[in-house]
N, CA, C and O atoms as a DFTB+ gen file, in Angstrom:
520 C
 N C O
     1  1      28.791     131.786    -215.792
     2  2      27.535     132.334    -214.945
     3  2      27.354     133.590    -214.982
     4  3      28.224     134.386    -215.334
     5  1      25.475     134.088    -214.392
     6  2      25.535     135.226    -215.030
     7  2      25.149     135.761    -212.989
     8  3      24.960     135.251    -211.885
     9  1      25.234     136.980    -213.625
    10  2      25.093     137.693    -212.103
    11  2      23.424     138.781    -212.305
    12  3      23.069     139.578    -213.174
    13  1      22.870     138.353    -211.222
    14  2      21.440     138.530    -211.011
    15  2      21.547     139.623    -209.893
    16  3      22.353     139.421    -208.985
    17  1      20.839     140.697    -209.895
    18  2      20.691     141.768    -209.388
    19  2      20.071     141.694    -207.484
    20  3      19.092     141.018    -207.166
    21  1      20.556     142.187    -206.882
    22  2      20.480     142.047    -205.761
    23  2      18.911     142.748    -205.694
    24  3      18.568     143.660    -206.447
    25  1      17.875     142.035    -204.461
    26  2      16.305     142.961    -204.628
    27  2      16.736     144.480    -204.309
    28  3      16.294     145.460    -204.910
    29  1      17.522     144.503    -203.432
    30  2      17.358     146.047    -202.675
    31  2      18.017     147.163    -203.848
    32  3      17.828     148.362    -203.642
    33  1      18.589     146.842    -204.760
    34  2      19.198     147.240    -205.704
    35  2      18.791     147.279    -207.274
    36  3      18.447     146.393    -208.056
    37  1      18.979     148.721    -207.408
    38  2      18.224     149.084    -208.409
    39  2      18.949     148.701    -210.030
    40  3      20.035     148.168    -210.256
    41  1      18.148     149.078    -210.776
    42  2      19.402     148.791    -211.920
    43  2      19.418     150.120    -212.149
    44  3      18.983     151.091    -211.530
    45  1      20.239     149.912    -213.563
    46  2      20.970     151.222    -213.572
    47  2      20.015     152.204    -214.179
    48  3      20.116     153.422    -214.032
    49  1      18.796     151.413    -215.081
    50  2      17.656     152.501    -215.925
    51  2      17.095     152.624    -214.844
    52  3      17.552     153.707    -214.478
    53  1      16.411     152.284    -214.040
    54  2      15.496     151.946    -212.586
    55  2      15.652     152.734    -211.630
    56  3      16.805     152.908    -211.237
    57  1      14.449     153.507    -210.914
    58  2      15.265     154.224    -209.898
    59  2      14.035     153.219    -208.619
    60  3      12.906     152.737    -208.710
    61  1      14.715     153.286    -207.920
    62  2      13.679     152.853    -206.421
    63  2      12.887     153.865    -205.762
    64  3      13.186     155.051    -205.621
    65  1      11.546     153.101    -205.261
    66  2      10.093     154.076    -204.996
    67  2      10.780     155.109    -204.819
    68  3      11.941     154.965    -204.436
    69  1      10.080     156.845    -205.124
    70  2       9.746     157.594    -204.882
    71  2      11.482     157.895    -205.321
    72  3      11.916     158.824    -204.639
    73  1      12.159     157.525    -205.945
    74  2      13.184     158.219    -206.470
    75  2      12.861     158.566    -208.131
    76  3      12.045     157.823    -208.675
    77  1      13.498     159.712    -208.980
    78  2      13.878     159.720    -210.379
    79  2      14.122     158.872    -210.574
    80  3      14.319     158.155    -209.593
    81  1      14.321     158.220    -212.023
    82  2      15.182     157.706    -213.066
    83  2      16.260     158.230    -213.315
    84  3      16.250     159.461    -213.337
    85  1      16.960     157.853    -213.463
    86  2      18.205     158.605    -214.216
    87  2      17.766     159.636    -215.265
    88  3      16.821     159.128    -215.870
    89  1      18.049     160.936    -215.780
    90  2      17.592     161.394    -216.300
    91  2      16.557     162.472    -216.427
    92  3      16.461     163.531    -217.048
    93  1      15.501     161.481    -215.227
    94  2      14.617     162.149    -215.126
    95  2      14.456     163.349    -213.817
    96  3      15.197     163.268    -212.837
    97  1      13.420     164.435    -213.937
    98  2      13.601     165.462    -212.467
    99  2      12.916     164.637    -211.070
   100  3      11.967     163.853    -211.061
   101  1      13.744     165.112    -209.937
   102  2      13.062     164.073    -209.078
   103  2      11.579     164.290    -208.814
   104  3      11.018     165.200    -209.425
   105  1      10.888     163.529    -207.950
   106  2       8.940     163.485    -207.856
   107  2       8.983     164.681    -206.575
   108  3       9.971     164.881    -205.868
   109  1       7.780     165.348    -206.478
   110  2       7.446     166.657    -206.279
   111  2       7.799     166.658    -204.590
   112  3       7.955     167.670    -203.907
   113  1       7.859     165.605    -204.240
   114  2       8.309     164.997    -202.634
   115  2       9.712     165.484    -202.165
   116  3       9.985     166.168    -201.178
   117  1      10.673     164.873    -203.277
   118  2      11.899     165.482    -203.206
   119  2      11.947     166.405    -203.336
   120  3      12.637     166.862    -202.425
   121  1      11.457     167.540    -204.301
   122  2      12.161     168.421    -204.474
   123  2      11.040     169.134    -203.256
   124  3      11.603     170.160    -202.874
   125  1       9.958     169.011    -202.664
   126  2       9.329     170.374    -201.885
   127  2      10.290     170.257    -200.573
   128  3      10.387     171.320    -199.959
   129  1      11.212     168.864    -199.888
   130  2      12.060     168.817    -199.124
   131  2      13.437     169.266    -198.976
   132  3      14.114     169.590    -198.001
   133  1      13.609     169.204    -199.974
   134  2      15.639     169.676    -200.794
   135  2      15.141     171.635    -200.885
   136  3      15.972     172.521    -201.082
   137  1      13.788     171.849    -200.702
   138  2      13.908     173.366    -201.096
   139  2      13.796     173.799    -199.741
   140  3      14.366     174.844    -199.425
   141  1      12.882     172.891    -198.544
   142  2      12.796     173.555    -197.482
   143  2      14.209     173.225    -196.744
   144  3      14.778     174.281    -196.467
   145  1      14.909     172.131    -196.363
   146  2      15.708     172.049    -196.002
   147  2      17.386     173.430    -196.769
   148  3      18.359     173.701    -196.064
   149  1      17.305     173.661    -197.377
   150  2      18.076     174.285    -198.325
   151  2      17.606     175.998    -198.074
   152  3      18.304     176.984    -198.309
   153  1      16.732     175.977    -197.733
   154  2      16.523     177.599    -197.349
   155  2      16.497     177.642    -195.725
   156  3      16.417     178.770    -195.238
   157  1      16.544     176.734    -194.992
   158  2      16.674     176.559    -193.557
   159  2      18.318     176.323    -193.327
   160  3      18.868     176.781    -192.325
   161  1      18.931     175.690    -194.177
   162  2      20.446     175.374    -194.461
   163  2      21.712     176.491    -194.856
   164  3      22.886     176.590    -194.500
   165  1      20.899     177.204    -195.704
   166  2      22.044     178.460    -196.124
   167  2      21.621     179.499    -195.041
   168  3      22.479     180.169    -194.465
   169  1      20.682     179.591    -194.849
   170  2      21.044     180.564    -193.609
   171  2      21.237     180.790    -192.758
   172  3      21.408     181.898    -192.249
   173  1      21.298     178.945    -191.992
   174  2      22.341     178.602    -190.907
   175  2      23.595     179.074    -191.197
   176  3      24.304     179.704    -190.412
   177  1      24.014     178.615    -192.907
   178  2      25.199     178.444    -193.543
   179  2      25.790     180.244    -192.805
   180  3      26.618     180.327    -191.899
   181  1      24.987     181.712    -193.603
   182  2      25.013     182.924    -193.856
   183  2      25.009     183.505    -192.132
   184  3      25.603     184.571    -191.968
   185  1      24.333     182.812    -190.787
   186  2      24.743     183.356    -189.861
   187  2      25.835     182.919    -188.953
   188  3      26.286     183.594    -188.027
   189  1      26.356     181.307    -189.425
   190  2      27.581     181.233    -188.545
   191  2      28.797     181.829    -189.392
   192  3      29.922     182.130    -188.994
   193  1      28.290     181.907    -190.583
   194  2      29.690     183.025    -191.058
   195  2      29.598     184.176    -190.201
   196  3      30.656     184.242    -189.575
   197  1      28.696     185.268    -189.830
   198  2      28.054     186.291    -189.372
   199  2      29.358     186.427    -188.227
   200  3      30.345     187.121    -187.983
   201  1      28.650     185.317    -187.759
   202  2      29.038     184.585    -186.252
   203  2      30.480     184.469    -186.209
   204  3      31.070     184.779    -185.174
   205  1      31.218     183.982    -187.400
   206  2      32.257     183.430    -187.172
   207  2      32.562     182.135    -186.662
   208  3      33.616     181.787    -186.130
   209  1      31.345     181.326    -186.914
   210  2      31.372     179.546    -186.372
   211  2      31.487     178.365    -187.730
   212  3      30.593     178.043    -188.512
   213  1      32.931     177.876    -187.669
   214  2      33.257     177.242    -188.324
   215  2      32.021     175.500    -188.063
   216  3      32.438     174.405    -187.687
   217  1      30.444     175.875    -188.447
   218  2      29.803     175.231    -188.003
   219  2      29.916     173.780    -188.028
   220  3      29.605     173.101    -187.050
   221  1      30.540     173.068    -189.589
   222  2      30.753     171.629    -189.122
   223  2      31.823     171.121    -188.752
   224  3      32.157     169.985    -189.088
   225  1      32.496     171.854    -188.033
   226  2      33.700     171.385    -187.045
   227  2      32.906     170.637    -185.452
   228  3      32.127     171.105    -184.621
   229  1      33.601     169.259    -185.608
   230  2      33.408     168.563    -184.321
   231  2      32.827     169.143    -183.159
   232  3      33.601     169.666    -182.358
   233  1      31.429     169.148    -182.883
   234  2      31.179     169.771    -181.555
   235  2      30.377     170.686    -181.423
   236  3      29.430     170.789    -180.642
   237  1      30.965     171.759    -182.635
   238  2      30.568     173.148    -182.544
   239  2      28.892     173.237    -183.042
   240  3      28.396     174.352    -182.883
   241  1      28.215     172.443    -183.475
   242  2      26.710     172.306    -183.270
   243  2      26.288     172.412    -182.065
   244  3      25.531     173.250    -181.575
   245  1      27.105     171.025    -181.340
   246  2      26.239     170.705    -179.960
   247  2      26.359     172.396    -179.058
   248  3      25.484     172.932    -178.377
   249  1      27.758     172.903    -179.376
   250  2      28.227     173.884    -178.360
   251  2      26.975     175.320    -178.662
   252  3      26.575     176.152    -177.848
   253  1      26.714     175.201    -179.747
   254  2      25.974     176.398    -179.955
   255  2      24.151     175.939    -179.657
   256  3      23.291     176.818    -179.582
   257  1      23.865     174.628    -179.535
   258  2      22.784     173.940    -179.110
   259  2      22.564     174.592    -177.979
   260  3      21.533     175.245    -177.814
   261  1      23.830     174.455    -176.759
   262  2      23.534     174.423    -175.470
   263  2      24.292     175.799    -175.047
   264  3      25.008     176.005    -174.068
   265  1      23.770     176.979    -176.470
   266  2      24.364     178.598    -176.181
   267  2      25.649     178.629    -175.542
   268  3      25.878     179.462    -174.665
   269  1      26.445     177.849    -175.881
   270  2      28.273     178.217    -175.998
   271  2      28.594     179.854    -176.669
   272  3      29.455     179.730    -177.540
   273  1      28.338     180.712    -176.580
   274  2      28.620     181.971    -177.352
   275  2      30.392     182.077    -177.372
   276  3      30.929     183.083    -177.836
   277  1      30.975     181.248    -176.971
   278  2      32.682     181.251    -176.441
   279  2      33.004     180.584    -177.939
   280  3      34.090     180.729    -178.499
   281  1      31.842     179.799    -178.518
   282  2      32.234     179.146    -179.792
   283  2      32.588     180.247    -181.076
   284  3      33.534     180.028    -181.832
   285  1      32.001     181.049    -181.170
   286  2      31.691     182.626    -181.969
   287  2      33.368     183.591    -181.988
   288  3      34.182     183.888    -181.113
   289  1      33.294     183.776    -183.164
   290  2      34.931     184.310    -183.722
   291  2      34.202     185.650    -183.047
   292  3      34.845     186.401    -182.314
   293  1      33.272     185.800    -183.257
   294  2      32.729     187.681    -183.277
   295  2      31.732     187.453    -182.073
   296  3      31.354     186.341    -181.704
   297  1      31.437     188.404    -181.629
   298  2      30.312     188.561    -180.782
   299  2      28.603     189.294    -181.628
   300  3      28.393     190.450    -181.994
   301  1      27.993     188.499    -181.669
   302  2      26.301     188.820    -182.533
   303  2      25.518     188.348    -181.808
   304  3      24.814     187.523    -182.392
   305  1      25.242     188.499    -180.568
   306  2      24.158     187.906    -179.885
   307  2      22.821     187.818    -180.343
   308  3      21.996     187.051    -179.846
   309  1      22.589     188.604    -181.300
   310  2      21.397     188.481    -182.126
   311  2      20.989     187.029    -183.111
   312  3      20.204     186.081    -183.092
   313  1      22.134     187.609    -183.967
   314  2      22.507     186.464    -184.973
   315  2      23.027     184.814    -184.368
   316  3      23.241     183.948    -185.216
   317  1      23.176     184.531    -183.099
   318  2      23.929     184.026    -182.599
   319  2      22.743     183.012    -182.036
   320  3      22.786     181.806    -181.796
   321  1      21.722     183.924    -181.925
   322  2      20.414     183.525    -181.123
   323  2      19.408     182.523    -182.333
   324  3      18.790     181.461    -182.267
   325  1      19.679     183.573    -183.420
   326  2      18.608     183.261    -184.528
   327  2      19.445     182.049    -185.236
   328  3      18.915     181.306    -186.063
   329  1      20.658     181.939    -184.872
   330  2      21.534     180.402    -185.331
   331  2      20.860     179.076    -184.444
   332  3      20.460     178.051    -184.997
   333  1      20.832     179.235    -183.447
   334  2      20.810     178.571    -182.469
   335  2      19.067     178.190    -183.416
   336  3      18.774     177.491    -184.386
   337  1      18.350     179.013    -182.555
   338  2      16.296     178.507    -183.204
   339  2      16.626     177.815    -184.614
   340  3      16.336     176.622    -184.705
   341  1      17.230     178.479    -185.768
   342  2      17.486     177.979    -187.154
   343  2      17.592     176.365    -186.643
   344  3      16.825     175.487    -187.039
   345  1      18.996     176.097    -185.426
   346  2      19.690     174.782    -185.680
   347  2      18.354     173.690    -185.270
   348  3      18.143     172.506    -185.533
   349  1      17.892     174.329    -184.798
   350  2      16.875     173.647    -183.689
   351  2      15.578     172.992    -184.973
   352  3      15.231     171.819    -185.111
   353  1      15.199     173.939    -185.583
   354  2      14.214     173.967    -186.840
   355  2      14.510     172.791    -187.446
   356  3      13.798     171.800    -187.604
   357  1      15.848     173.037    -187.834
   358  2      16.485     171.930    -188.950
   359  2      16.396     170.753    -188.274
   360  3      15.682     169.954    -188.880
   361  1      16.863     170.317    -187.206
   362  2      16.444     169.186    -186.869
   363  2      15.149     168.628    -186.307
   364  3      14.854     167.481    -185.971
   365  1      14.468     169.744    -186.301
   366  2      12.837     169.091    -186.169
   367  2      12.260     168.461    -187.476
   368  3      11.576     167.443    -187.589
   369  1      12.917     169.721    -188.877
   370  2      12.598     169.250    -189.976
   371  2      13.220     167.752    -190.478
   372  3      12.780     167.137    -191.449
   373  1      14.309     167.304    -189.633
   374  2      14.813     166.389    -190.660
   375  2      14.319     165.258    -189.940
   376  3      14.538     164.106    -190.314
   377  1      13.489     165.621    -188.657
   378  2      12.964     164.096    -188.188
   379  2      11.552     163.996    -189.070
   380  3      11.138     163.004    -189.669
   381  1      11.013     165.145    -188.988
   382  2       9.507     164.692    -190.057
   383  2      10.121     164.686    -191.314
   384  3       9.348     164.407    -192.232
   385  1      11.248     164.904    -191.621
   386  2      11.317     163.944    -193.307
   387  2      12.042     162.675    -193.165
   388  3      12.104     161.962    -194.167
   389  1      12.679     162.224    -191.927
   390  2      12.645     160.955    -192.209
   391  2      11.692     159.989    -192.184
   392  3      11.678     158.862    -192.679
   393  1      10.480     160.903    -191.199
   394  2       9.635     159.700    -191.301
   395  2       8.698     160.036    -192.265
   396  3       7.631     159.450    -192.078
   397  1       8.716     160.956    -193.474
   398  2       7.863     161.144    -194.829
   399  2       9.040     160.100    -195.652
   400  3       8.782     158.897    -195.697
   401  1       9.815     160.415    -196.036
   402  2      11.201     159.588    -197.320
   403  2      11.834     158.915    -196.290
   404  3      12.222     157.978    -196.989
   405  1      12.156     158.704    -195.433
   406  2      13.236     157.490    -194.959
   407  2      14.645     158.079    -194.411
   408  3      15.177     159.167    -194.628
   409  1      14.945     157.283    -193.845
   410  2      16.711     157.919    -193.666
   411  2      17.316     158.117    -194.617
   412  3      17.726     159.269    -194.761
   413  1      17.578     157.295    -195.474
   414  2      18.685     157.261    -196.943
   415  2      18.111     158.318    -197.495
   416  3      19.051     159.053    -197.798
   417  1      16.666     159.055    -197.942
   418  2      16.933     159.849    -198.415
   419  2      16.898     160.987    -198.396
   420  3      17.009     161.776    -199.335
   421  1      16.692     161.230    -196.993
   422  2      16.940     162.412    -196.409
   423  2      18.204     162.786    -196.230
   424  3      18.691     163.909    -196.356
   425  1      18.814     161.571    -195.864
   426  2      20.642     162.043    -195.732
   427  2      20.996     161.937    -197.018
   428  3      22.181     161.617    -196.920
   429  1      20.694     162.007    -198.407
   430  2      21.060     162.405    -199.191
   431  2      20.581     163.531    -199.805
   432  3      21.235     163.909    -200.776
   433  1      19.709     164.105    -199.531
   434  2      19.238     165.519    -199.523
   435  2      20.319     166.743    -198.689
   436  3      20.804     167.825    -199.019
   437  1      20.355     165.981    -197.605
   438  2      20.768     166.661    -196.615
   439  2      23.103     166.986    -197.188
   440  3      23.867     167.931    -196.988
   441  1      23.241     165.917    -197.724
   442  2      24.219     165.811    -197.970
   443  2      24.821     166.385    -199.234
   444  3      26.011     166.697    -199.196
   445  1      23.859     166.627    -200.790
   446  2      23.309     167.728    -201.850
   447  2      23.392     169.089    -201.498
   448  3      23.786     169.990    -202.238
   449  1      22.873     169.235    -199.947
   450  2      22.687     170.596    -199.627
   451  2      24.172     171.311    -199.164
   452  3      24.696     172.391    -199.440
   453  1      24.633     169.986    -198.200
   454  2      25.932     170.756    -198.028
   455  2      26.443     170.694    -198.777
   456  3      26.892     171.810    -199.040
   457  1      26.834     169.774    -199.644
   458  2      27.908     170.212    -200.877
   459  2      27.250     171.517    -201.563
   460  3      28.244     172.242    -201.586
   461  1      26.595     171.999    -201.926
   462  2      25.909     173.474    -202.458
   463  2      26.870     174.196    -201.675
   464  3      27.908     174.658    -202.149
   465  1      26.487     174.301    -200.367
   466  2      26.864     175.453    -199.040
   467  2      28.407     175.102    -199.289
   468  3      29.043     176.154    -199.224
   469  1      29.106     174.185    -199.509
   470  2      30.555     173.985    -199.053
   471  2      31.245     174.762    -200.620
   472  3      32.397     175.195    -200.589
   473  1      30.500     174.850    -201.767
   474  2      30.904     175.353    -202.611
   475  2      30.960     177.211    -202.549
   476  3      31.846     177.974    -202.934
   477  1      29.542     177.511    -201.858
   478  2      29.452     178.709    -201.776
   479  2      30.151     179.333    -200.976
   480  3      30.386     180.506    -201.265
   481  1      30.843     178.654    -199.433
   482  2      31.202     179.252    -198.235
   483  2      32.380     178.800    -198.201
   484  3      33.082     179.413    -197.396
   485  1      33.116     177.616    -198.981
   486  2      34.427     177.266    -198.840
   487  2      34.640     176.830    -197.311
   488  3      33.736     176.367    -196.615
   489  1      35.748     177.007    -196.951
   490  2      36.389     175.993    -195.681
   491  2      35.860     177.082    -194.316
   492  3      36.110     177.096    -193.111
   493  1      35.176     177.776    -195.056
   494  2      34.514     178.728    -193.783
   495  2      33.151     177.814    -192.756
   496  3      32.744     177.982    -191.606
   497  1      32.855     177.041    -193.629
   498  2      31.798     175.893    -192.605
   499  2      33.017     175.070    -191.958
   500  3      32.744     175.020    -190.759
   501  1      33.845     174.614    -192.110
   502  2      34.962     173.995    -191.245
   503  2      34.438     172.536    -191.616
   504  3      33.921     172.198    -192.681
   505  1      34.734     171.605    -190.287
   506  2      34.505     170.271    -191.112
   507  2      35.135     169.470    -191.966
   508  3      35.980     170.251    -192.405
   509  1      35.323     168.424    -192.526
   510  2      36.183     167.299    -193.132
   511  2      35.448     167.596    -194.345
   512  3      34.222     167.601    -194.457
   513  1      36.282     167.837    -195.217
   514  2      35.841     168.612    -197.234
   515  2      35.329     167.107    -197.359
   516  3      35.697     166.009    -196.940
   517  1      33.944     167.780    -198.413
   518  2      33.613     166.519    -199.105
   519  2      33.894     165.330    -199.914
   520  3      32.994     164.530    -200.170
């Protein structure tokens, strides 16, 4: 009995539309969105570190968005406000990326970035380990 590939699954040496084949560089669109998210999310991680916030712990992002400064381990109003603004920017950019790339590819990009940030910041970001 032969195994047929499902229509929505790419063969190992083939790429889905908009993705790079194995061994090739990702397309320009992917790289551009990745860079944009990386810049925003790296700054979010730095500011969360300054404010001593475990930003990936459950409910923490919502508390920051609702201006709950009690989530901070240290008071730095300027850094907290910038962090909040960047979180709002992140969600706005994510919505645009979902329209441009699709939800699956956007989530893959964000997953890669969170992984890099975890390797750089370790447990300071909080949340479950990747």
